[in-house]
Backbone as CSV, one residue per row, in Angstrom:
resi,resn,N_x,N_y,N_z,CA_x,CA_y,CA_z,C_x,C_y,C_z
1,MET,16.021,7.773,0.435,15.812,7.407,-0.469,15.984,8.332,-2.109
2,LYS,16.999,8.137,-2.989,16.678,8.936,-4.094,15.275,8.652,-4.579
3,ALA,15.146,9.608,-6.062,14.018,9.380,-6.833,14.799,8.540,-8.029
4,SER,16.066,8.129,-8.200,16.529,7.058,-8.920,16.206,5.947,-8.157
5,ASP,16.137,5.830,-7.427,16.319,4.117,-6.794,14.674,4.214,-6.816
6,VAL,13.723,4.743,-6.396,12.288,4.485,-6.452,12.102,3.971,-7.843
7,LYS,12.429,4.904,-8.958,12.332,4.590,-10.270,12.991,2.862,-10.623
8,ALA,13.900,2.789,-10.167,14.528,1.613,-10.480,14.099,0.340,-10.021
9,LYS,12.984,0.208,-9.316,12.121,-0.589,-8.537,10.790,-0.942,-8.941
10,THR,10.145,-2.303,-8.848,9.090,-2.882,-9.614,7.880,-2.343,-9.044
11,VAL,6.786,-2.427,-9.044,5.514,-1.706,-8.521,5.177,-2.814,-7.534
12,ASP,5.658,-3.986,-7.248,5.135,-4.917,-6.239,6.717,-3.982,-5.085
13,GLU,7.824,-4.191,-5.700,8.626,-3.659,-4.533,7.988,-2.234,-3.860
14,LEU,7.702,-1.532,-4.727,7.182,-0.047,-4.352,5.990,0.008,-3.187
15,LYS,5.139,-1.120,-3.508,3.966,-1.234,-2.709,4.596,-1.823,-1.464
16,ALA,5.537,-2.528,-1.441,6.174,-3.382,0.219,6.550,-2.098,0.535
17,ASP,6.996,-1.403,-0.225,8.120,-0.320,0.874,7.038,1.085,1.404
18,LEU,5.892,1.061,0.371,4.877,2.131,1.099,4.539,1.502,2.290
19,ASP,4.199,0.202,2.398,3.134,-0.277,3.258,4.501,-0.452,4.640
20,GLN,5.745,-0.756,4.352,7.001,-0.260,5.552,6.908,0.581,5.756
21,LEU,6.707,1.662,5.024,7.245,3.377,5.109,5.579,3.721,6.226
22,GLY,4.774,3.596,5.269,3.456,3.827,6.327,3.527,3.081,8.052
23,LYS,3.988,1.972,7.969,3.758,1.453,9.260,4.991,2.275,10.330
24,GLU,6.287,2.704,9.800,6.831,3.260,10.137,6.441,4.696,10.818
25,ALA,5.659,5.487,9.717,5.148,6.779,9.983,4.348,7.038,11.048
26,PHE,3.448,6.060,11.077,2.491,5.823,12.429,3.516,5.400,14.033
27,ASN,4.514,4.622,14.058,5.160,4.648,15.017,5.857,5.592,15.032
28,LEU,6.380,6.514,14.686,6.762,7.937,14.619,6.124,8.766,15.010
29,ARG,4.707,8.796,14.912,3.852,9.476,15.343,3.389,9.072,16.624
30,PHE,3.145,7.751,17.209,3.240,7.547,18.345,4.456,8.128,19.475
31,GLN,5.372,7.705,18.606,6.986,8.195,19.758,6.926,9.667,19.979
32,ARG,6.386,10.433,19.226,6.151,11.789,19.294,5.111,12.195,19.893
33,ALA,4.283,11.931,20.108,2.989,11.800,20.871,3.371,11.620,22.272
34,SER,4.216,10.523,22.849,4.228,9.983,24.033,5.697,10.967,24.382
35,GLY,6.228,11.733,23.262,7.736,12.126,23.917,9.182,11.454,23.431
36,GLN,8.907,10.333,23.243,10.111,9.613,23.202,10.988,9.391,21.483
37,LEU,10.293,10.226,20.845,10.962,10.371,19.494,12.715,11.199,19.823
38,GLU,13.441,10.116,19.253,14.909,10.987,19.437,15.130,11.229,18.331
39,ASN,15.183,10.948,16.746,15.770,11.100,15.447,14.262,12.226,14.719
40,THR,14.142,13.309,15.243,12.805,14.034,14.712,12.854,14.431,13.181
41,SER,13.895,14.337,12.443,14.345,14.663,11.167,13.791,13.140,10.240
42,ARG,13.366,12.003,10.986,12.915,10.977,10.330,11.594,11.036,10.137
43,VAL,10.714,11.872,10.445,9.355,12.043,10.401,9.341,12.454,9.133
44,ARG,9.957,13.536,8.677,10.028,14.219,7.641,10.847,13.512,6.519
45,GLN,11.803,13.084,6.345,12.084,11.992,5.784,11.232,10.662,5.105
46,VAL,10.375,10.093,6.189,9.867,9.075,5.694,8.286,9.694,4.757
47,ARG,7.944,10.836,5.240,7.120,11.522,4.837,7.348,11.861,2.777
48,ARG,8.371,11.931,2.844,8.758,12.532,1.561,9.009,11.298,0.857
49,ASP,9.576,9.973,1.606,9.635,8.637,0.755,8.162,8.617,0.206
50,ILE,7.292,8.260,1.587,6.162,7.849,0.420,5.566,8.779,-0.001
51,ALA,5.580,10.355,-0.209,5.135,11.035,-1.630,5.975,10.369,-2.627
52,ARG,7.533,10.265,-2.719,7.996,9.818,-3.856,7.914,8.311,-4.336
53,ILE,7.404,7.627,-3.444,6.960,6.192,-3.845,5.054,6.472,-4.828
54,LYS,4.180,7.392,-3.970,3.571,7.335,-4.781,3.046,8.221,-5.907
55,THR,4.031,9.387,-6.266,3.678,9.939,-7.326,4.536,8.783,-8.442
56,VAL,5.443,7.780,-8.220,6.168,7.356,-9.414,5.052,6.342,-9.443
57,LEU,4.005,5.461,-8.652,3.048,5.000,-8.823,1.942,5.360,-9.474
58,GLY,1.822,6.404,-9.532,0.889,7.529,-10.168,1.308,7.477,-11.770
59,GLU,2.548,8.058,-11.607,3.076,8.041,-13.121,2.770,7.024,-14.006
60,ARG,3.642,5.790,-13.356,3.222,4.355,-13.865,1.923,3.941,-14.242
61,ALA,1.042,4.332,-13.141,-0.417,3.909,-13.568,-0.585,4.891,-14.773
62,ARG,-0.694,6.183,-15.094,-1.323,7.109,-15.992,-0.788,6.677,-17.705
63,LYS,0.489,5.850,-17.080,1.472,5.424,-18.431,0.641,4.282,-19.149
64,ALA,0.259,3.377,-17.957,-0.423,2.282,-18.386,-1.680,2.288,-18.903
65,GLY,-2.652,3.238,-18.209,-3.823,3.487,-18.326,-4.066,4.179,-19.582
């Protein structure tokens, strides 16, 4: 997910994506702990996507407030 993709979405879409990515991160942590994780780079990718979304949401909150 690119930063331009994140900035193009609405706040509701970003919150939905954030919720979905949070669940995926949780599942990836469980897979890593049980030794079933095949795509280890996905953990890093999900964490960075979450950070991008939180950054954009924070920027919009500061701009609105």
